[in-house]
N, CA and C atoms of all chains as a GROMACS GRO file, in nm:
protein
  624
    1MET      N    1   0.077  -0.109  -0.008
    1MET     CA    2   0.013  -0.012  -0.008
    1MET      C    3   0.081   0.097   0.023
    2ASN      N    4   0.100   0.229  -0.080
    2ASN     CA    5   0.127   0.370  -0.096
    2ASN      C    6   0.050   0.480  -0.089
    3ILE      N    7   0.064   0.528   0.012
    3ILE     CA    8   0.029   0.640   0.036
    3ILE      C    9   0.090   0.793  -0.004
    4HIS      N   10   0.026   0.875  -0.057
    4HIS     CA   11   0.087   0.982  -0.114
    4HIS      C   12   0.052   1.107  -0.032
    5ILE      N   13   0.113   1.185   0.040
    5ILE     CA   14   0.054   1.281   0.122
    5ILE      C   15   0.143   1.420   0.089
    6HIS      N   16   0.052   1.533   0.040
    6HIS     CA   17   0.111   1.624   0.034
    6HIS      C   18   0.092   1.717   0.150
    7HIS      N   19   0.183   1.787   0.179
    7HIS     CA   20   0.165   1.875   0.297
    7HIS      C   21   0.139   2.026   0.248
    8GLN      N   22   0.025   2.038   0.279
    8GLN     CA   23  -0.032   2.195   0.275
    8GLN      C   24  -0.068   2.253   0.431
    9GLN      N   25  -0.116   2.357   0.416
    9GLN     CA   26  -0.149   2.427   0.537
    9GLN      C   27  -0.239   2.349   0.655
   10LEU      N   28  -0.197   2.343   0.762
   10LEU     CA   29  -0.304   2.307   0.867
   10LEU      C   30  -0.349   2.424   0.961
   11LYS      N   31  -0.468   2.444   0.969
   11LYS     CA   32  -0.519   2.530   1.066
   11LYS      C   33  -0.619   2.522   1.140
   12VAL      N   34  -0.588   2.538   1.291
   12VAL     CA   35  -0.636   2.506   1.404
   12VAL      C   36  -0.698   2.618   1.474
   13GLY      N   37  -0.816   2.600   1.536
   13GLY     CA   38  -0.866   2.732   1.614
   13GLY      C   39  -0.837   2.698   1.763
   14ALA      N   40  -0.899   2.643   1.822
   14ALA     CA   41  -0.890   2.641   1.966
   14ALA      C   42  -0.904   2.510   2.008
   15ILE      N   43  -0.806   2.439   2.107
   15ILE     CA   44  -0.789   2.335   2.191
   15ILE      C   45  -0.766   2.351   2.323
   16ASP      N   46  -0.881   2.279   2.380
   16ASP     CA   47  -0.891   2.301   2.530
   16ASP      C   48  -0.851   2.138   2.587
   17VAL      N   49  -0.752   2.134   2.665
   17VAL     CA   50  -0.742   1.999   2.747
   17VAL      C   51  -0.742   1.988   2.863
   18LEU      N   52  -0.819   1.916   2.957
   18LEU     CA   53  -0.824   1.908   3.077
   18LEU      C   54  -0.709   1.808   3.129
   19ASP      N   55  -0.675   1.706   3.075
   19ASP     CA   56  -0.586   1.630   3.140
   19ASP      C   57  -0.515   1.529   3.018
   20LEU      N   58  -0.397   1.515   2.981
   20LEU     CA   59  -0.336   1.396   2.885
   20LEU      C   60  -0.247   1.342   2.991
   21SER      N   61  -0.259   1.187   2.962
   21SER     CA   62  -0.181   1.101   3.038
   21SER      C   63  -0.182   0.974   3.025
   22ALA      N   64  -0.054   0.912   3.088
   22ALA     CA   65  -0.047   0.772   3.034
   22ALA      C   66  -0.013   0.738   2.896
   23SER      N   67   0.092   0.786   2.851
   23SER     CA   68   0.137   0.754   2.706
   23SER      C   69   0.031   0.777   2.604
   24SER      N   70  -0.014   0.910   2.620
   24SER     CA   71  -0.104   0.972   2.521
   24SER      C   72  -0.029   1.064   2.405
   25ASN      N   73  -0.109   1.088   2.335
   25ASN     CA   74  -0.065   1.171   2.230
   25ASN      C   75  -0.135   1.275   2.138
   26LEU      N   76  -0.119   1.410   2.145
   26LEU     CA   77  -0.176   1.519   2.073
   26LEU      C   78  -0.075   1.563   1.995
   27GLN      N   79  -0.119   1.559   1.886
   27GLN     CA   80  -0.017   1.598   1.765
   27GLN      C   81  -0.093   1.711   1.676
   28ILE      N   82  -0.049   1.771   1.617
   28ILE     CA   83  -0.112   1.841   1.498
   28ILE      C   84   0.008   1.838   1.385
   29GLY      N   85   0.003   1.744   1.301
   29GLY     CA   86   0.110   1.706   1.241
   29GLY      C   87   0.111   1.571   1.203
   30ASP      N   88   0.233   1.521   1.099
   30ASP     CA   89   0.238   1.415   1.074
   30ASP      C   90   0.327   1.302   1.166
   31ASN      N   91   0.352   1.200   1.139
   31ASN     CA   92   0.419   1.101   1.199
   31ASN      C   93   0.435   0.994   1.115
   32ASP      N   94   0.545   0.920   1.113
   32ASP     CA   95   0.581   0.812   1.065
   32ASP      C   96   0.543   0.683   1.124
   33GLN      N   97   0.570   0.672   1.274
   33GLN     CA   98   0.524   0.555   1.352
   33GLN      C   99   0.507   0.606   1.492
   34VAL      N  100   0.400   0.573   1.567
   34VAL     CA  101   0.347   0.564   1.684
   34VAL      C  102   0.356   0.455   1.737
   35LEU      N  103   0.406   0.453   1.879
   35LEU     CA  104   0.379   0.336   1.977
   35LEU      C  105   0.355   0.400   2.133
   36LEU      N  106   0.233   0.359   2.164
   36LEU     CA  107   0.203   0.431   2.256
   36LEU      C  108   0.178   0.302   2.365
   37TYR      N  109   0.253   0.256   2.485
   37TYR     CA  110   0.228   0.169   2.572
   37TYR      C  111   0.221   0.188   2.726
   38SER      N  112   0.118   0.125   2.769
   38SER     CA  113   0.098   0.176   2.917
   38SER      C  114   0.044   0.081   2.961
   39THR      N  115   0.101   0.040   3.092
   39THR     CA  116   0.057  -0.086   3.179
   39THR      C  117   0.025  -0.016   3.320
   40LEU      N  118  -0.060  -0.100   3.393
   40LEU     CA  119  -0.099  -0.050   3.509
   40LEU      C  120  -0.129  -0.202   3.618
   41GLU      N  121  -0.075  -0.195   3.725
   41GLU     CA  122  -0.144  -0.322   3.796
   41GLU      C  123  -0.183  -0.260   3.951
   42THR      N  124  -0.311  -0.316   3.969
   42THR     CA  125  -0.359  -0.217   4.126
   42THR      C  126  -0.384  -0.366   4.208
   43PRO      N  127  -0.407  -0.334   4.298
   43PRO     CA  128  -0.478  -0.458   4.387
   43PRO      C  129  -0.574  -0.517   4.343
   44GLN      N  130  -0.642  -0.617   4.318
   44GLN     CA  131  -0.599  -0.706   4.412
   44GLN      C  132  -0.476  -0.779   4.399
   45SER      N  133  -0.394  -0.793   4.292
   45SER     CA  134  -0.277  -0.842   4.256
   45SER      C  135  -0.134  -0.773   4.336
   46GLY      N  136  -0.191  -0.659   4.382
   46GLY     CA  137  -0.087  -0.591   4.446
   46GLY      C  138  -0.037  -0.588   4.593
   47ILE      N  139  -0.139  -0.686   4.676
   47ILE     CA  140  -0.147  -0.700   4.797
   47ILE      C  141  -0.013  -0.754   4.850
   48GLN      N  142   0.052  -0.672   4.945
   48GLN     CA  143   0.204  -0.731   5.026
   48GLN      C  144   0.172  -0.734   5.166
   49ILE      N  145   0.182  -0.843   5.200
   49ILE     CA  146   0.189  -0.854   5.352
   49ILE      C  147   0.295  -0.886   5.394
   50GLY      N  148   0.342  -0.811   5.497
   50GLY     CA  149   0.477  -0.808   5.556
   50GLY      C  150   0.590  -0.730   5.473
   51PRO      N  151   0.710  -0.734   5.498
   51PRO     CA  152   0.808  -0.640   5.449
   51PRO      C  153   0.845  -0.699   5.310
   52PHE      N  154   0.885  -0.597   5.209
   52PHE     CA  155   0.887  -0.574   5.086
   52PHE      C  156   1.024  -0.708   5.081
   53PRO      N  157   1.069  -0.776   4.990
   53PRO     CA  158   1.188  -0.853   4.950
   53PRO      C  159   1.308  -0.768   4.949
   54SER      N  160   1.421  -0.773   4.993
   54SER     CA  161   1.535  -0.672   4.992
   54SER      C  162   1.659  -0.790   4.935
   55LEU      N  163   1.725  -0.712   4.883
   55LEU     CA  164   1.872  -0.801   4.877
   55LEU      C  165   1.966  -0.793   4.948
   56ASN      N  166   1.994  -0.696   5.047
   56ASN     CA  167   2.060  -0.680   5.167
   56ASN      C  168   1.997  -0.624   5.274
   57ARG      N  169   1.938  -0.748   5.363
   57ARG     CA  170   1.850  -0.684   5.474
   57ARG      C  171   1.890  -0.762   5.595
   58SER      N  172   1.935  -0.714   5.711
   58SER     CA  173   1.933  -0.784   5.853
   58SER      C  174   1.833  -0.732   5.923
   59VAL      N  175   1.756  -0.847   5.992
   59VAL     CA  176   1.654  -0.818   6.081
   59VAL      C  177   1.710  -0.806   6.237
   60LYS      N  178   1.701  -0.695   6.276
   60LYS     CA  179   1.771  -0.660   6.385
   60LYS      C  180   1.689  -0.541   6.493
   61ASN      N  181   1.618  -0.594   6.576
   61ASN     CA  182   1.575  -0.462   6.619
   61ASN      C  183   1.456  -0.446   6.554
   62GLY      N  184   1.371  -0.528   6.490
   62GLY     CA  185   1.254  -0.496   6.388
   62GLY      C  186   1.322  -0.496   6.244
   63HIS      N  187   1.307  -0.429   6.171
   63HIS     CA  188   1.316  -0.388   6.051
   63HIS      C  189   1.397  -0.280   6.031
   64LYS      N  190   1.569  -0.324   6.002
   64LYS     CA  191   1.651  -0.220   5.992
   64LYS      C  192   1.728  -0.254   5.851
   65ARG      N  193   1.712  -0.133   5.782
   65ARG     CA  194   1.790  -0.183   5.647
   65ARG      C  195   1.939  -0.154   5.664
   66ASN      N  196   2.020  -0.262   5.596
   66ASN     CA  197   2.162  -0.281   5.616
   66ASN      C  198   2.182  -0.265   5.443
   67ILE      N  199   2.256  -0.189   5.446
   67ILE     CA  200   2.307  -0.124   5.305
   67ILE      C  201   2.478  -0.138   5.323
   68LYS      N  202   2.517  -0.237   5.222
   68LYS     CA  203   2.673  -0.249   5.230
   68LYS      C  204   2.743  -0.182   5.093
   69MET      N  205   0.927   1.321   0.530
   69MET     CA  206   0.887   1.406   0.670
   69MET      C  207   0.960   1.542   0.625
   70SER      N  208   0.848   1.654   0.640
   70SER     CA  209   0.921   1.788   0.599
   70SER      C  210   0.994   1.823   0.716
   71LYS      N  211   1.111   1.906   0.666
   71LYS     CA  212   1.208   1.950   0.768
   71LYS      C  213   1.174   2.123   0.784
   72ASP      N  214   1.081   2.208   0.718
   72ASP     CA  215   1.094   2.339   0.704
   72ASP      C  216   0.944   2.363   0.743
   73THR      N  217   0.879   2.325   0.862
   73THR     CA  218   0.765   2.342   0.907
   73THR      C  219   0.764   2.480   0.980
   74ILE      N  220   0.707   2.572   0.932
   74ILE     CA  221   0.670   2.687   1.033
   74ILE      C  222   0.520   2.677   1.090
   75VAL      N  223   0.558   2.684   1.237
   75VAL     CA  224   0.445   2.673   1.352
   75VAL      C  225   0.431   2.846   1.380
   76ASN      N  226   0.303   2.865   1.360
   76ASN     CA  227   0.257   2.957   1.427
   76ASN      C  228   0.159   2.968   1.537
   77VAL      N  229   0.174   2.971   1.682
   77VAL     CA  230   0.113   2.955   1.781
   77VAL      C  231   0.084   3.093   1.864
   78LYS      N  232  -0.071   3.152   1.859
   78LYS     CA  233  -0.079   3.283   1.918
   78LYS      C  234  -0.087   3.252   2.068
   79LEU      N  235  -0.143   3.127   2.148
   79LEU     CA  236  -0.115   3.121   2.271
   79LEU      C  237  -0.116   2.963   2.308
   80LEU      N  238  -0.009   2.973   2.404
   80LEU     CA  239   0.018   2.821   2.448
   80LEU      C  240   0.012   2.839   2.595
   81ASN      N  241  -0.086   2.761   2.656
   81ASN     CA  242  -0.098   2.804   2.793
   81ASN      C  243  -0.107   2.645   2.870
   82VAL      N  244   0.003   2.624   2.937
   82VAL     CA  245   0.036   2.494   3.009
   82VAL      C  246  -0.002   2.547   3.171
   83LEU      N  247  -0.057   2.454   3.218
   83LEU     CA  248  -0.015   2.467   3.385
   83LEU      C  249   0.053   2.366   3.438
   84SER      N  250   0.086   2.238   3.362
   84SER     CA  251   0.162   2.127   3.470
   84SER      C  252   0.200   2.068   3.328
   85ASN      N  253   0.353   2.027   3.320
   85ASN     CA  254   0.378   1.913   3.221
   85ASN      C  255   0.527   1.827   3.335
   86SER      N  256   0.468   1.710   3.355
   86SER     CA  257   0.554   1.621   3.443
   86SER      C  258   0.583   1.508   3.397
   87THR      N  259   0.650   1.432   3.461
   87THR     CA  260   0.694   1.304   3.459
   87THR      C  261   0.711   1.252   3.326
   88SER      N  262   0.825   1.244   3.262
   88SER     CA  263   0.887   1.225   3.118
   88SER      C  264   0.761   1.273   3.032
   89SER      N  265   0.724   1.384   3.020
   89SER     CA  266   0.636   1.437   2.918
   89SER      C  267   0.694   1.540   2.835
   90ILE      N  268   0.640   1.559   2.718
   90ILE     CA  269   0.712   1.658   2.650
   90ILE      C  270   0.614   1.752   2.530
   91ILE      N  271   0.612   1.882   2.576
   91ILE     CA  272   0.532   1.954   2.474
   91ILE      C  273   0.639   2.007   2.380
   92GLN      N  274   0.627   2.002   2.258
   92GLN     CA  275   0.708   2.056   2.156
   92GLN      C  276   0.628   2.133   2.008
   93VAL      N  277   0.702   2.220   2.010
   93VAL     CA  278   0.676   2.328   1.890
   93VAL      C  279   0.776   2.323   1.795
   94GLY      N  280   0.744   2.249   1.678
   94GLY     CA  281   0.829   2.225   1.551
   94GLY      C  282   0.850   2.039   1.544
   95ASP      N  283   0.919   2.010   1.457
   95ASP     CA  284   0.986   1.893   1.401
   95ASP      C  285   1.064   1.814   1.502
   96ARG      N  286   1.046   1.704   1.475
   96ARG     CA  287   1.164   1.617   1.557
   96ARG      C  288   1.164   1.479   1.485
   97ASP      N  289   1.268   1.453   1.506
   97ASP     CA  290   1.309   1.267   1.451
   97ASP      C  291   1.262   1.168   1.513
   98HIS      N  292   1.310   1.158   1.642
   98HIS     CA  293   1.262   1.044   1.709
   98HIS      C  294   1.271   1.081   1.877
   99SER      N  295   1.153   1.020   1.932
   99SER     CA  296   1.144   1.068   2.036
   99SER      C  297   1.098   0.944   2.150
  100TYR      N  298   1.144   0.910   2.245
  100TYR     CA  299   1.134   0.796   2.350
  100TYR      C  300   1.088   0.860   2.480
  101LEU      N  301   0.947   0.857   2.541
  101LEU     CA  302   0.949   0.869   2.687
  101LEU      C  303   0.906   0.750   2.760
  102TYR      N  304   0.959   0.752   2.857
  102TYR     CA  305   0.946   0.646   2.932
  102TYR      C  306   0.922   0.678   3.096
  103ASN      N  307   0.836   0.624   3.127
  103ASN     CA  308   0.805   0.650   3.269
  103ASN      C  309   0.777   0.546   3.338
  104GLN      N  310   0.815   0.507   3.477
  104GLN     CA  311   0.810   0.381   3.565
  104GLN      C  312   0.777   0.445   3.713
  105SER      N  313   0.668   0.374   3.749
  105SER     CA  314   0.639   0.425   3.892
  105SER      C  315   0.571   0.359   4.006
  106MET      N  316   0.595   0.344   4.136
  106MET     CA  317   0.509   0.258   4.210
  106MET      C  318   0.451   0.327   4.316
  107SER      N  319   0.341   0.329   4.361
  107SER     CA  320   0.280   0.378   4.489
  107SER      C  321   0.240   0.280   4.572
  108ILE      N  322   0.230   0.310   4.719
  108ILE     CA  323   0.235   0.220   4.814
  108ILE      C  324   0.127   0.274   4.917
  109GLU      N  325   0.025   0.195   4.948
  109GLU     CA  326  -0.055   0.253   5.058
  109GLU      C  327  -0.059   0.143   5.172
  110ARG      N  328   0.021   0.187   5.286
  110ARG     CA  329   0.049   0.122   5.407
  110ARG      C  330  -0.081   0.143   5.499
  111ASN      N  331  -0.082   0.015   5.595
  111ASN     CA  332  -0.206   0.030   5.664
  111ASN      C  333  -0.149   0.097   5.814
  112ARG      N  334  -0.013   0.147   5.824
  112ARG     CA  335  -0.018   0.220   5.922
  112ARG      C  336   0.139   0.261   5.869
  113SER      N  337   0.191   0.374   5.955
  113SER     CA  338   0.310   0.454   5.906
  113SER      C  339   0.420   0.369   5.968
  114VAL      N  340   0.542   0.363   5.871
  114VAL     CA  341   0.633   0.306   5.923
  114VAL      C  342   0.761   0.385   5.844
  115TYR      N  343   0.844   0.426   5.944
  115TYR     CA  344   0.960   0.493   5.896
  115TYR      C  345   1.109   0.412   5.902
  116GLY      N  346   1.168   0.422   5.802
  116GLY     CA  347   1.299   0.341   5.765
  116GLY      C  348   1.292   0.209   5.726
  117ALA      N  349   1.142   0.179   5.700
  117ALA     CA  350   1.121   0.023   5.658
  117ALA      C  351   1.190   0.011   5.523
  118ASP      N  352   1.213  -0.115   5.483
  118ASP     CA  353   1.262  -0.146   5.328
  118ASP      C  354   1.156  -0.104   5.234
  119GLU      N  355   1.207  -0.036   5.130
  119GLU     CA  356   1.103   0.007   5.018
  119GLU      C  357   1.119  -0.093   4.922
  120PRO      N  358   1.025  -0.082   4.819
  120PRO     CA  359   1.030  -0.209   4.720
  120PRO      C  360   1.122  -0.161   4.577
  121LEU      N  361   1.154  -0.269   4.532
  121LEU     CA  362   1.282  -0.230   4.436
  121LEU      C  363   1.182  -0.268   4.286
  122PHE      N  364   1.216  -0.195   4.191
  122PHE     CA  365   1.146  -0.214   4.064
  122PHE      C  366   1.191  -0.356   3.987
  123GLU      N  367   1.307  -0.395   4.037
  123GLU     CA  368   1.362  -0.509   3.996
  123GLU      C  369   1.290  -0.645   4.017
  124HIS      N  370   1.222  -0.613   4.120
  124HIS     CA  371   1.129  -0.733   4.178
  124HIS      C  372   1.021  -0.772   4.113
  125TYR      N  373   0.962  -0.680   4.024
  125TYR     CA  374   0.856  -0.676   3.960
  125TYR      C  375   0.844  -0.727   3.816
  126SER      N  376   0.781  -0.793   3.731
  126SER     CA  377   0.817  -0.817   3.618
  126SER      C  378   0.754  -0.740   3.522
  127LEU      N  379   0.657  -0.671   3.596
  127LEU     CA  380   0.596  -0.570   3.518
  127LEU      C  381   0.667  -0.422   3.460
  128PHE      N  382   0.763  -0.410   3.512
  128PHE     CA  383   0.882  -0.306   3.465
  128PHE      C  384   0.979  -0.366   3.365
  129THR      N  385   0.984  -0.480   3.338
  129THR     CA  386   1.073  -0.554   3.264
  129THR      C  387   1.000  -0.622   3.148
  130ARG      N  388   0.923  -0.673   3.170
  130ARG     CA  389   0.854  -0.751   3.036
  130ARG      C  390   0.869  -0.698   2.941
  131PRO      N  391   0.872  -0.750   2.825
  131PRO     CA  392   0.875  -0.674   2.702
  131PRO      C  393   0.738  -0.620   2.636
  132VAL      N  394   0.737  -0.493   2.544
  132VAL     CA  395   0.612  -0.453   2.515
  132VAL      C  396   0.563  -0.536   2.416
  133VAL      N  397   0.408  -0.558   2.395
  133VAL     CA  398   0.362  -0.654   2.315
  133VAL      C  399   0.328  -0.576   2.177
  134GLU      N  400   0.369  -0.664   2.105
  134GLU     CA  401   0.394  -0.607   1.986
  134GLU      C  402   0.209  -0.598   1.900
  135LEU      N  403   0.190  -0.509   1.826
  135LEU     CA  404   0.044  -0.506   1.776
  135LEU      C  405   0.006  -0.608   1.711
  136GLU      N  406   0.102  -0.648   1.605
  136GLU     CA  407   0.088  -0.734   1.492
  136GLU      C  408   0.022  -0.913   1.557
  137SER      N  409   0.099  -0.952   1.705
  137SER     CA  410   0.068  -1.045   1.759
  137SER      C  411  -0.063  -1.044   1.792
  138LEU      N  412  -0.110  -0.949   1.820
  138LEU     CA  413  -0.260  -0.941   1.861
  138LEU      C  414  -0.377  -0.938   1.757
  139LEU      N  415  -0.325  -0.918   1.625
  139LEU     CA  416  -0.406  -0.897   1.506
  139LEU      C  417  -0.443  -1.041   1.445
  140PRO      N  418  -0.530  -1.087   1.387
  140PRO     CA  419  -0.528  -1.179   1.286
  140PRO      C  420  -0.432  -1.199   1.168
  141GLN      N  421  -0.385  -1.300   1.153
  141GLN     CA  422  -0.285  -1.308   1.034
  141GLN      C  423  -0.353  -1.268   0.904
  142GLY      N  424  -0.286  -1.200   0.823
  142GLY     CA  425  -0.348  -1.158   0.704
  142GLY      C  426  -0.420  -1.009   0.716
  143LYS      N  427  -0.450  -0.971   0.812
  143LYS     CA  428  -0.530  -0.851   0.840
  143LYS      C  429  -0.454  -0.739   0.838
  144THR      N  430  -0.315  -0.740   0.845
  144THR     CA  431  -0.203  -0.646   0.857
  144THR      C  432  -0.144  -0.620   0.723
  145GLU      N  433  -0.130  -0.489   0.688
  145GLU     CA  434  -0.078  -0.462   0.588
  145GLU      C  435   0.033  -0.330   0.631
  146HIS      N  436   0.151  -0.331   0.539
  146HIS     CA  437   0.228  -0.222   0.551
  146HIS      C  438   0.213  -0.131   0.478
  147ALA      N  439   0.196   0.006   0.522
  147ALA     CA  440   0.191   0.128   0.439
  147ALA      C  441   0.340   0.182   0.415
  148TYR      N  442   0.392   0.226   0.312
  148TYR     CA  443   0.504   0.285   0.278
  148TYR      C  444   0.444   0.459   0.221
  149MET      N  445   0.508   0.491   0.321
  149MET     CA  446   0.504   0.654   0.316
  149MET      C  447   0.573   0.729   0.188
  150ALA      N  448   0.543   0.717   0.067
  150ALA     CA  449   0.634   0.739  -0.068
  150ALA      C  450   0.660   0.884  -0.090
  151GLN      N  451   0.577   0.954  -0.051
  151GLN     CA  452   0.595   1.095  -0.103
  151GLN      C  453   0.560   1.184   0.027
  152LEU      N  454   0.647   1.232   0.089
  152LEU     CA  455   0.640   1.326   0.215
  152LEU      C  456   0.698   1.459   0.206
  153ALA      N  457   0.655   1.545   0.093
  153ALA     CA  458   0.721   1.670   0.060
  153ALA      C  459   0.602   1.767   0.038
  154PRO      N  460   0.628   1.885   0.064
  154PRO     CA  461   0.562   2.009   0.030
  154PRO      C  462   0.516   2.014  -0.117
  155LEU      N  463   0.417   2.040  -0.148
  155LEU     CA  464   0.370   2.095  -0.296
  155LEU      C  465   0.466   2.198  -0.357
  156PRO      N  466   0.522   2.198  -0.505
  156PRO     CA  467   0.574   2.322  -0.518
  156PRO      C  468   0.509   2.463  -0.511
  157ASN      N  469   0.624   2.553  -0.483
  157ASN     CA  470   0.560   2.678  -0.460
  157ASN      C  471   0.446   2.691  -0.348
  158GLN      N  472   0.457   2.593  -0.246
  158GLN     CA  473   0.355   2.631  -0.136
  158GLN      C  474   0.445   2.588   0.017
  159LEU      N  475   0.423   2.676   0.119
  159LEU     CA  476   0.466   2.665   0.240
  159LEU      C  477   0.412   2.570   0.323
  160HIS      N  478   0.496   2.498   0.385
  160HIS     CA  479   0.416   2.377   0.507
  160HIS      C  480   0.384   2.447   0.624
  161THR      N  481   0.268   2.520   0.667
  161THR     CA  482   0.261   2.582   0.770
  161THR      C  483   0.184   2.516   0.868
  162ILE      N  484   0.177   2.532   0.973
  162ILE     CA  485   0.092   2.480   1.102
  162ILE      C  486   0.049   2.618   1.168
  163GLU      N  487  -0.085   2.678   1.142
  163GLU     CA  488  -0.142   2.772   1.237
  163GLU      C  489  -0.223   2.749   1.333
  164VAL      N  490  -0.201   2.758   1.459
  164VAL     CA  491  -0.289   2.771   1.581
  164VAL      C  492  -0.325   2.889   1.661
  165ASP      N  493  -0.475   2.865   1.687
  165ASP     CA  494  -0.484   2.982   1.744
  165ASP      C  495  -0.469   3.006   1.894
  166THR      N  496  -0.528   2.890   1.963
  166THR     CA  497  -0.487   2.879   2.133
  166THR      C  498  -0.512   2.718   2.144
  167ILE      N  499  -0.395   2.680   2.245
  167ILE     CA  500  -0.393   2.559   2.316
  167ILE      C  501  -0.390   2.609   2.477
  168LYS      N  502  -0.508   2.537   2.545
  168LYS     CA  503  -0.494   2.534   2.695
  168LYS      C  504  -0.487   2.369   2.728
  169VAL      N  505  -0.392   2.371   2.806
  169VAL     CA  506  -0.356   2.193   2.879
  169VAL      C  507  -0.374   2.266   3.011
  170ILE      N  508  -0.422   2.178   3.103
  170ILE     CA  509  -0.398   2.199   3.236
  170ILE      C  510  -0.304   2.105   3.298
  171SER      N  511  -0.290   1.960   3.245
  171SER     CA  512  -0.189   1.887   3.280
  171SER      C  513  -0.176   1.791   3.164
  172ASN      N  514  -0.056   1.761   3.182
  172ASN     CA  515   0.023   1.668   3.073
  172ASN      C  516   0.119   1.593   3.149
  173SER      N  517   0.099   1.451   3.161
  173SER     CA  518   0.195   1.390   3.256
  173SER      C  519   0.213   1.224   3.210
  174GLN      N  520   0.274   1.121   3.252
  174GLN     CA  521   0.318   1.010   3.262
  174GLN      C  522   0.369   0.982   3.094
  175ALA      N  523   0.450   1.014   3.045
  175ALA     CA  524   0.478   0.980   2.933
  175ALA      C  525   0.355   1.048   2.837
  176GLY      N  526   0.340   1.131   2.852
  176GLY     CA  527   0.232   1.221   2.780
  176GLY      C  528   0.271   1.309   2.666
  177ASN      N  529   0.262   1.311   2.533
  177ASN     CA  530   0.342   1.401   2.446
  177ASN      C  531   0.216   1.499   2.368
  178ILE      N  532   0.265   1.642   2.383
  178ILE     CA  533   0.196   1.725   2.278
  178ILE      C  534   0.309   1.786   2.205
  179GLN      N  535   0.269   1.761   2.053
  179GLN     CA  536   0.351   1.830   1.956
  179GLN      C  537   0.254   1.900   1.850
  180LEU      N  538   0.329   2.030   1.807
  180LEU     CA  539   0.258   2.069   1.674
  180LEU      C  540   0.380   2.080   1.570
  181GLY      N  541   0.365   2.003   1.515
  181GLY     CA  542   0.474   1.985   1.396
  181GLY      C  543   0.490   1.835   1.349
  182ASN      N  544   0.575   1.775   1.315
  182ASN     CA  545   0.586   1.672   1.236
  182ASN      C  546   0.703   1.556   1.330
  183GLY      N  547   0.698   1.411   1.310
  183GLY     CA  548   0.784   1.348   1.373
  183GLY      C  549   0.811   1.244   1.303
  184ARG      N  550   0.944   1.160   1.269
  184ARG     CA  551   0.947   1.036   1.248
  184ARG      C  552   0.901   0.939   1.347
  185ARG      N  553   0.926   0.907   1.458
  185ARG     CA  554   0.900   0.800   1.528
  185ARG      C  555   0.861   0.838   1.691
  186LEU      N  556   0.774   0.809   1.725
  186LEU     CA  557   0.722   0.840   1.872
  186LEU      C  558   0.717   0.703   1.958
  187VAL      N  559   0.804   0.673   2.077
  187VAL     CA  560   0.721   0.588   2.131
  187VAL      C  561   0.723   0.638   2.269
  188ALA      N  562   0.591   0.613   2.375
  188ALA     CA  563   0.555   0.657   2.483
  188ALA      C  564   0.544   0.534   2.574
  189GLU      N  565   0.614   0.512   2.666
  189GLU     CA  566   0.605   0.394   2.748
  189GLU      C  567   0.594   0.434   2.900
  190ASN      N  568   0.480   0.370   2.943
  190ASN     CA  569   0.425   0.403   3.091
  190ASN      C  570   0.413   0.289   3.176
  191ARG      N  571   0.459   0.270   3.270
  191ARG     CA  572   0.442   0.124   3.368
  191ARG      C  573   0.428   0.188   3.517
  192GLN      N  574   0.319   0.149   3.563
  192GLN     CA  575   0.247   0.200   3.717
  192GLN      C  576   0.224   0.057   3.750
  193LYS      N  577   0.245   0.075   3.919
  193LYS     CA  578   0.210  -0.017   4.011
  193LYS      C  579   0.173   0.058   4.132
  194ALA      N  580   0.054  -0.032   4.177
  194ALA     CA  581  -0.001   0.043   4.297
  194ALA      C  582   0.016  -0.099   4.427
  195ILE      N  583   0.050  -0.063   4.520
  195ILE     CA  584   0.047  -0.183   4.610
  195ILE      C  585  -0.016  -0.106   4.760
  196ILE      N  586  -0.104  -0.229   4.808
  196ILE     CA  587  -0.134  -0.206   4.924
  196ILE      C  588  -0.049  -0.296   5.018
  197GLN      N  589   0.022  -0.240   5.134
  197GLN     CA  590   0.105  -0.291   5.219
  197GLN      C  591   0.055  -0.303   5.356
  198TYR      N  592   0.036  -0.454   5.422
  198TYR     CA  593  -0.025  -0.449   5.524
  198TYR      C  594   0.095  -0.516   5.625
  199VAL      N  595   0.137  -0.394   5.689
  199VAL     CA  596   0.285  -0.390   5.778
  199VAL      C  597   0.254  -0.484   5.916
  200LEU      N  598   0.325  -0.600   5.898
  200LEU     CA  599   0.309  -0.677   6.043
  200LEU      C  600   0.368  -0.605   6.137
  201PRO      N  601   0.316  -0.597   6.277
  201PRO     CA  602   0.385  -0.552   6.413
  201PRO      C  603   0.487  -0.595   6.431
  202ASN      N  604   0.596  -0.543   6.476
  202ASN     CA  605   0.712  -0.628   6.533
  202ASN      C  606   0.713  -0.660   6.676
  203LYS      N  607   0.789  -0.723   6.716
  203LYS     CA  608   0.765  -0.810   6.859
  203LYS      C  609   0.755  -0.697   6.990
  204ARG      N  610   0.829  -0.586   6.946
  204ARG     CA  611   0.861  -0.492   7.040
  204ARG      C  612   0.693  -0.404   7.070
  205ASP      N  613   0.671  -0.375   6.952
  205ASP     CA  614   0.526  -0.297   6.923
  205ASP      C  615   0.426  -0.407   7.002
  206ALA      N  616   0.420  -0.548   6.962
  206ALA     CA  617   0.318  -0.626   7.040
  206ALA      C  618   0.319  -0.657   7.176
  207ASN      N  619   0.416  -0.648   7.218
  207ASN     CA  620   0.444  -0.626   7.372
  207ASN      C  621   0.400  -0.510   7.446
  208GLN      N  622   0.386  -0.430   7.376
  208GLN     CA  623   0.360  -0.289   7.427
  208GLN      C  624   0.203  -0.297   7.474
   0.00000   0.00000   0.00000
C-alpha cells in the first residue's frame, strides 16, 4: 500500500485539554510511526503482607535496613 | 517528513507538564518517553522500613506487546509513505490559535509539528501493604 501525502496548510482554531496522561499523544502534524504503551497493576494482585523482599537486609530490632 | 515546517501559535497555556512528558513546537526525528512508578498504601506509618525495588516486579521488565501478534494473520498491511514533501511553491505551515492544557503527565506527548517515530511507555504499579507489627510493638 502506497500513500501519497502532500503537505499543505494546517489550521486549528482552539484546543482545550483538561488532562493528557499515561502514554497519550496530542499532535497537530504527521508521524511515521507511533507506539503508545501503558500498563497498570493495582490490587487485588498488588497486596503485600509483611516487608518487601530486599537484596541486603538484616533483621535486628525490628526491620532495619543494612546497605553495604 | 518535512523539515521546514513553520508553526505559528498565538497562545500556548500549560499549567503542568511532568513525569517524562514533552510539549514541543516544531519537528523532531525520534522521541522516546519512558516513565515507571510505584505507589504504596500502608495500613500504618512505618519509618525506615524497606522500600520495594523495581527489579522485583516483572511489570517493569516485560517486553512491549507487539500489535501484530494481537491481530489475526493476513489482516495487517504495511504502508509505505512514499512521498512526504510539500507541494511546489507552497509553504508547509501549521497555524494554531490557542491551546490550553491543564495537565500533561506520565509519558504524554503534545506536539505541533511533524515527527518520524514516537514511542511512549508508561508502567505503573499500585501496592497495598499490610505491615506486620514487630515483637517490641506487640509487647507494649
